[in-house]
NUZA-346317 format. One record per residue: x, y negated, z of N, C-alpha, C in turn; residue in one letter. Coordinates in steps of 0.2 Angstrom, whole numbers, padded with zeros to 4 digits, always signed. Each point is the difference from the previous one (the first is absolute). Example, Ala and Ser with C-alpha at 12.3 -4.5 7.8 and 13.67 -1.06 7.14 Angstrom:
<sites>
+0066+0028+0039-0004-0006+0000+0004-0006+0000a-0002-0005-0004+0004-0006+0001-0004-0005+0003s
</sites>
This chain:
<sites>
+0004+0006-0001-0004-0005+0001+0004-0007+0000g-0003-0004+0000+0005-0009+0001+0002+0000+0006s-0004+0002+0003+0007-0001+0009+0005+0002-0001s+0001+0006-0003+0009+0003-0002+0006-0003-0005s-0004-0007-0003+0004-0002-0002+0003-0006+0001t+0000-0001+0005+0004-0004+0004+0008+0001+0003p+0001+0012+0003+0004+0001+0001+0006+0001-0005l-0004+0000-0008+0004+0001-0003+0004-0006-0004l-0003-0004+0002+0004-0007-0002+0007-0001+0002k+0002+0004+0005+0007-0001+0002+0005+0003-0005s+0000+0004-0004+0003+0002-0005+0000+0001-0007k-0008-0001-0001-0002+0001-0008+0000-0005-0001m+0002-0002-0009+0002-0005-0003-0007-0005+0001s-0001-0006-0001-0006-0005+0002-0004+0002-0005s+0005+0001-0006-0004-0003-0007-0005+0008+0000l+0002+0006+0003-0005+0004+0001-0005-0001+0006i+0003-0004+0003-0006+0000+0005-0004-0005+0001i+0001-0005-0007-0006-0005-0002-0003+0004-0004e+0002+0003-0007-0004+0004-0004-0005+0004+0005m+0002+0002+0004-0003+0006+0004-0008-0005+0004l+0002-0004+0004-0004-0005+0003-0006-0002-0004e+0001-0003-0007-0001-0002-0007-0006+0004+0001e+0003+0006-0004-0006+0006-0002-0004+0001+0006h+0002+0002+0004-0003+0001+0008-0008-0005-0002v+0002-0007+0002-0003-0005+0000-0008+0002-0004a+0005+0001-0008-0004+0000-0006-0006+0008+0000h+0002+0004+0005+0001+0008-0002-0001+0002-0007k+0006-0001-0001+0002+0002-0007+0007+0003+0000r+0001+0004+0003+0007+0004+0001+0001+0005-0004l+0000+0000-0005+0002+0006-0005+0004+0006+0001g+0001+0005-0008+0005+0005+0004+0007-0003+0000l+0000-0004-0006+0009-0004-0002+0001-0003+0008g-0001-0005+0003-0001-0002+0007+0002+0006+0004e-0004+0004+0001+0001+0006+0004+0004+0004+0001l+0003+0001-0008+0006+0002+0002+0007-0001+0000a-0001-0010-0003+0006-0004+0003+0001+0002+0007v-0006-0001+0006+0000-0001+0005+0003+0007+0003l-0003+0006-0003+0001+0006+0003+0009+0002-0001a+0003-0002-0005+0007+0000-0002+0005-0005+0005a-0001-0007+0003+0001-0005+0003+0000+0004+0007t-0007+0003+0002+0001+0005+0005+0002+0004+0001v+0002+0005-0006+0006+0006+0001+0006-0003+0001e+0001-0006-0005+0008-0004+0002+0002-0001+0006d-0006-0003+0004+0001-0004+0006+0001+0007+0005l-0004+0006+0001+0002+0005+0005+0008+0003-0001v+0001+0000-0006+0007+0003-0003+0006-0003+0003h-0001-0008-0001+0004-0004+0003+0000+0001+0006s-0004+0000+0006+0000-0002+0006+0003+0007+0002e-0001+0007-0004+0003+0007-0001+0009-0002+0002a+0000-0003-0005+0006-0001+0000+0004-0005+0005m-0004-0005+0003+0003-0004+0005-0001+0003+0006e-0002+0004+0002-0001+0005+0005+0006+0006+0000l+0000+0003-0006+0006+0005+0001+0008-0005-0001l+0000-0007-0002+0007-0001+0000-0002-0002+0008t-0004-0004+0003+0000+0002+0008+0001+0004+0003m-0001+0008-0002+0002+0005+0002+0008+0002-0001a+0003-0004-0004+0007+0002-0001+0004-0005+0005y-0003-0005+0001+0003-0007+0003-0001+0003+0007e-0005+0001+0001+0001+0004+0009+0004+0005+0002a+0001+0002-0002+0004+0005+0002+0011-0001-0005h-0001-0006-0001+0007-0002-0004+0002+0005-0005n-0004+0002-0005+0001+0005-0004+0000-0004-0009l+0006+0000-0003+0000-0003-0005-0004+0002-0006s-0004-0004-0005-0005+0003-0007+0006+0001-0006m+0006-0005+0003+0005+0003-0006+0002+0006-0001q+0002+0004+0008+0003+0007+0000-0004+0002+0001e+0001+0008-0004-0005+0007+0002+0000+0001+0009a-0006+0001+0001+0001+0005+0008+0006+0004+0000l+0001+0002+0007+0005+0004+0001-0004+0009+0000q-0004+0000+0002-0002+0006+0002-0009+0002+0000n-0003+0004+0001-0007+0000+0002-0003-0003+0004e+0005-0001+0007-0002-0003+0007-0002-0009-0003v+0005-0002-0003-0001-0009-0002-0006-0001-0005q-0002+0007-0004-0005+0000-0005-0004+0000+0004e-0002+0005+0005-0009-0001+0003+0001-0006+0005d+0002+0000+0004+0002-0006+0001-0002-0007-0004l+0001-0001-0004-0002-0005-0003-0007+0000-0002v+0000+0008-0003-0008+0001+0000-0007-0001+0004i+0003+0002+0007-0004+0000+0004-0002-0007+0004r+0007-0005-0002-0002-0006+0001-0002-0004-0003t-0001+0001-0007-0004-0003-0004-0008+0001+0000f-0001+0009+0002-0007+0000+0001-0002-0002+0007m+0004-0004+0006-0004-0001+0004+0000-0010-0002l+0004+0000-0004-0002-0007-0001-0005-0001-0003f-0002+0005-0004-0007+0000-0006-0006+0002+0000y+0000+0006+0008-0007+0002+0001-0002-0004+0007t+0009-0003+0003-0003-0004+0008+0005-0005+0000m-0006-0007-0003+0004-0006-0002+0003-0003+0005p-0002+0000+0007+0001-0004+0006+0007+0005+0002w+0001+0004-0003+0008+0003+0003+0006-0004-0004s-0001-0004-0005+0003-0002-0004+0005-0007+0006r-0003+0000+0005+0002-0006+0004+0007+0004+0004k-0001+0006-0001+0008+0003+0003+0006+0002-0004a-0003-0005-0006+0007+0002-0003+0007-0002-0001r+0000-0005+0005+0006-0003+0003+0003+0002+0002r-0006+0005+0005+0005+0002+0008+0000+0008+0000n+0004+0005+0000+0004+0007-0003-0004+0003+0006s+0001-0003+0006-0002+0005+0006-0008+0000-0002t-0004-0004-0002-0006-0001+0001-0003+0004-0006a+0004-0002-0006-0002+0004-0004-0001+0009-0001l+0007+0002+0002-0001+0005+0001-0005+0004+0006h-0002-0005+0004-0005+0003+0006-0008+0000-0005e+0002-0006-0003-0010+0000-0005+0001+0007-0004q+0006+0002-0004-0001+0007-0002-0002+0006+0002l+0005+0000+0007-0001+0006+0005-0009+0000+0002k+0000-0004+0001-0008+0000+0001-0006-0001-0005t+0003+0000-0007-0009-0001-0004-0003+0003+0001a+0000+0007+0000-0005+0003+0000-0005+0000+0006h+0003-0004+0004-0006-0004+0006-0003-0003-0003e+0002-0005-0003-0002-0006-0001-0004+0000-0005d+0001+0007-0005-0005+0000-0007+0000+0007+0001n-0006+0004+0002-0002+0006-0001+0003+0005-0005p-0002-0005-0008+0003+0002-0005+0006+0002-0003d+0005-0003+0004+0007-0003-0001+0003+0009-0003w+0000+0003+0004+0004+0009-0003-0005+0004-0005n-0007-0004+0001-0001+0004-0010+0001-0004-0006t+0001-0007+0002+0003-0005-0005+0007+0002-0001t+0005+0002+0004+0006+0001-0001+0001+0006-0002m-0007+0004-0002+0000+0007-0002-0001-0002-0008l-0005-0003+0000-0003-0003-0007+0007-0003-0005w+0003-0005+0005+0007-0002-0004+0005+0007-0001v+0001+0003+0003+0007+0006+0000-0005+0003-0008e-0006+0001+0002-0002+0004-0008+0002-0003-0006d-0004-0006+0001+0000-0006-0006+0009-0001-0002l+0004+0002+0005+0008-0001-0002+0003+0009-0003k-0005+0004+0002+0002+0007-0003-0003-0001-0008g-0004-0003-0001-0005+0000-0007+0005-0006-0005a+0003-0004+0001+0005-0003-0004+0007+0003+0000i+0000+0003+0005+0007+0002+0000-0001+0006-0008r-0005+0004+0002-0004+0005-0005+0002-0003-0005y-0003-0006-0001-0004-0004-0009+0007-0002-0001q+0006-0003+0003+0008+0000-0003+0005+0003-0001g-0003+0008+0001+0004+0007+0000+0005-0001-0006r-0002-0003-0005+0001+0000-0007+0007-0004+0001a-0002-0005+0003+0006-0006+0000+0006+0002+0002e-0003+0002+0006+0006+0002+0006+0004+0004-0002d+0005-0003+0003+0009+0005-0002+0000+0006+0007n-0002+0005-0005+0000+0006+0006+0004+0002+0003p+0008-0002-0001+0004+0000+0001+0005-0006+0009f-0007-0006+0001+0002-0006+0000+0001+0004+0009s+0004-0002+0004-0003+0000+0007-0001-0005+0006k-0002-0005-0003-0005-0004+0002-0003+0002+0005r-0001-0003+0009-0004+0004+0004-0007-0004+0000s+0000-0007-0002-0005-0001-0001-0002-0003-0005a-0007+0003-0003-0004+0000-0006-0003-0006-0002y-0001-0006+0006-0003-0006+0000+0007-0003+0000f+0007+0000+0001+0004-0003+0003+0001-0007-0004g+0000+0000-0006+0003-0007-0004-0009-0003+0000t+0003-0007+0001-0010-0006+0001-0004+0000-0006y+0002+0002-0006-0003+0002-0005-0004+0004+0001p+0003+0007+0002-0005+0006+0002-0003-0001+0005l+0001-0004+0006-0002-0001+0003-0007-0003+0001m+0001-0006-0006-0009-0005-0001-0002+0003-0004s+0002+0005-0005-0005+0005-0002-0004+0003+0003h+0003+0003+0006-0006+0003+0004-0004-0003+0004l+0002-0008+0002-0002-0005+0004-0009+0000-0005v+0003-0001-0006-0007-0003-0006-0004+0005-0001e+0000+0009+0002+0000+0003+0000-0006+0000+0005q+0004+0000+0006-0004-0002+0006-0006-0003+0000v+0002-0007-0002-0006-0006-0001-0005+0002-0004v+0001+0004-0005-0004-0001-0005-0005+0007-0001d+0002+0006+0008-0003+0004+0001-0002+0002+0006e+0000-0005+0003-0001-0001+0009-0006-0002+0001f-0006-0004-0006-0005-0002+0002-0005+0009+0001g+0002+0003-0006-0004+0006-0001+0003+0006+0006m+0003+0000+0002+0002+0004+0007-0004-0002+0002f+0001-0008+0004-0004-0003+0006-0008+0000+0000q-0002+0003-0008-0008-0001+0001-0003+0006+0003d+0005+0006-0002-0001+0005+0003-0001+0003+0008v+0005-0006+0002+0002+0000+0008-0006-0004+0002q-0001-0006-0001-0006-0003+0001-0005+0005-0001c-0004+0004-0004-0006+0004+0000+0001+0003+0004r+0004+0004+0002+0001+0006+0004-0001-0005+0007q+0003-0004+0002-0002-0005+0008-0008-0003+0000l-0001-0001-0008-0005-0003+0002-0005+0006+0002k+0001+0007-0003-0005+0004+0001+0001+0004+0008n+0006-0003+0002+0001+0003+0008-0003-0004+0004m-0002-0006-0001-0002-0006+0004-0006+0001+0001m-0004+0001-0007-0007-0001+0000-0002+0007+0005l+0003+0003+0000-0002+0007+0004+0001-0001+0007d+0004-0005+0002+0000-0003+0007-0008-0003+0000l-0002-0004-0004-0006-0003+0002-0007+0003+0004e-0001+0000+0003-0006+0000+0004-0007+0001-0004g-0003+0005+0003-0005+0003-0005-0007-0006+0000w+0000-0006+0006-0003-0006+0000+0002-0004-0002d+0003+0000-0006+0003-0008-0002+0005+0003-0008r-0004-0003-0004+0004-0002-0007+0002-0005-0002d+0003-0006+0004+0002-0006-0002+0008+0000-0001d+0002+0004-0001+0008+0001-0003+0004-0001+0007g-0001+0000+0005+0004-0001+0007-0001+0008+0003r+0004+0002+0004+0004+0004+0004+0002-0002+0008v-0005+0003+0004+0003-0003+0005+0008+0001+0003l+0003-0004+0004+0005+0000+0001+0001+0007+0002l-0003+0002+0006+0001+0006+0003+0002+0007-0003t-0006-0001-0005+0001+0005-0007+0004-0001-0003n+0004-0004-0001+0005-0002-0005+0006+0003+0002f+0001+0000+0009+0006+0000+0001+0000+0010+0001y-0005+0003+0000-0001+0004+0003+0002+0007-0003r+0003+0002-0008+0003+0006-0005+0008-0003+0005p+0002-0005-0001+0006-0002+0003+0003+0004+0006y-0006-0004+0006+0000+0002+0007-0001+0009+0000m-0003+0003-0006-0001+0008+0002+0006+0003-0005q+0005-0003-0002+0005+0004-0001-0003+0001-0008g-0005-0001-0006-0004+0003-0004+0006-0004-0006i+0002-0005+0000+0003-0004-0005+0005-0006+0002h+0005-0003-0002+0002-0007+0002-0001-0006-0004e-0008+0000-0003+0000-0008-0001-0005-0002+0006y-0002-0006-0002-0005-0005+0005+0003-0002+0006f+0004-0001+0002+0005-0002+0005+0001-0006+0001l-0001-0005-0005+0000-0007+0002+0000-0004+0007e+0003-0001+0002-0003-0005+0006-0007-0006-0002r-0004+0000+0006-0006-0004-0003+0004-0009-0002p+0007+0000+0003+0000-0008-0001+0003+0000-0009a+0001+0006-0001+0004-0001-0008-0008+0001-0002y-0002+0004+0000-0009+0002-0003-0003-0009-0002l+0001-0002+0007-0003-0007+0000+0004-0004-0006r+0007-0001+0000+0004-0003-0005-0003+0001-0007a-0001+0007-0001-0002+0002-0006-0008-0003-0003l-0002-0002+0007-0009-0001-0003-0004+0007+0003g+0004+0004+0001-0005+0008+0000-0005+0000+0004s+0004-0004+0007-0003+0002+0005-0008-0004+0003l-0007+0002+0000-0005-0003+0003-0003+0000+0006d+0001-0006+0004+0001+0002+0006-0007-0004+0001e-0005+0000-0004-0006-0004+0003-0004+0003+0007t+0003+0006+0001-0003+0003+0005+0006+0002+0004d+0000-0005+0005+0007+0000+0003+0002+0009+0004q-0007+0002+0000+0001+0008+0003+0002+0003-0004k-0003+0000-0008+0001+0005-0002+0003-0002-0010r+0007-0002+0003+0001-0002-0006+0001+0003-0007p+0002-0001-0005+0000+0005-0005+0003-0001-0007s+0004+0004-0004+0005-0001-0006-0006-0001-0004v+0003-0007-0005-0004-0001-0006+0003+0005-0006i-0004+0004-0002+0004+0006-0003+0005-0003-0007v-0004-0005-0003+0002-0005-0007+0006-0003+0003p+0000-0003+0004+0005-0004+0002+0007+0003+0003n-0001+0006+0004+0005+0004-0001+0004+0002-0004y-0005+0003-0006+0004+0006-0004+0002-0005-0004l-0001-0006-0002+0002-0007-0005+0006-0005+0004y+0002+0005+0005+0004-0007+0006+0008+0002-0002g+0003-0002+0001+0007-0001-0002+0005+0008+0001r-0004+0003+0005+0005+0008-0001-0004+0004-0007s-0005-0003-0001-0003+0005-0006+0001-0002-0005f+0000-0007-0003+0000-0003-0008+0004-0004+0002c+0005-0002-0006+0006-0002-0001+0000-0007-0003i+0002-0005+0005-0002-0010-0001+0006-0002-0001a+0004-0002-0008+0004-0003-0001+0001-0007+0004t+0004-0002-0001+0002-0009+0002-0005-0004-0005d-0002+0002-0006-0005-0005-0005-0006+0003+0002a-0002+0005+0005-0005+0001+0002-0004+0006-0006g+0003+0004-0002-0002+0003-0006+0000+0007+0006i-0005+0006-0004+0000+0007+0006-0002+0006-0005q+0004+0004+0001+0000+0005-0003-0006+0003+0002s-0005+0005-0004-0003+0004+0002-0001+0008-0004f
</sites>
């Protein structure tokens, strides 16, 4: 909608923005304009991904001009990129090595989907290696396949291109899990906070463990009834833990 336009202005060309606003105002947004907008948004997403990858290298004092020494460094860069990408608030720790390593260590606690996401990234890496096997030197002794910056950049581009589809499946699963927690007497898209925490407390799974203060910050906590607070399902699902917000306000679903 028009409310999302200001979020794009920080990085999108003024010409594109003016064209978009003019056509939306006159309700004449054609296929050509939509194609330009889609291409521009895709370019912004890739541009920000490269910024985050650069940030990941710099956070660990690694050179983008030299190949990474081993798989340990490769894994460190990839995990740091994914941390910055999926949990934007973690970027504040990029200049504090101790804090950053602590964030990486506890990422699975801050984002219950972290381990599943990293398994997906491993599958994606395997697919890329398989596709590039014809070009790869079978006698190469490099221990880090994505050790060079161009190959790491290619991996990151694949991640941002395919993450929306992967996350859509995750969001659907979470939605179904949350709706199963709804009481029989309500169908307003809300789950009692006590029901929300029950599966985690019973050891059924490791989702739905966010503190009330965090839920409140997401706009996911309905405290209209102070004695029976509830979680607003859509707000929770599209919160920052589950949907990716870029600096330009673009989200991947």
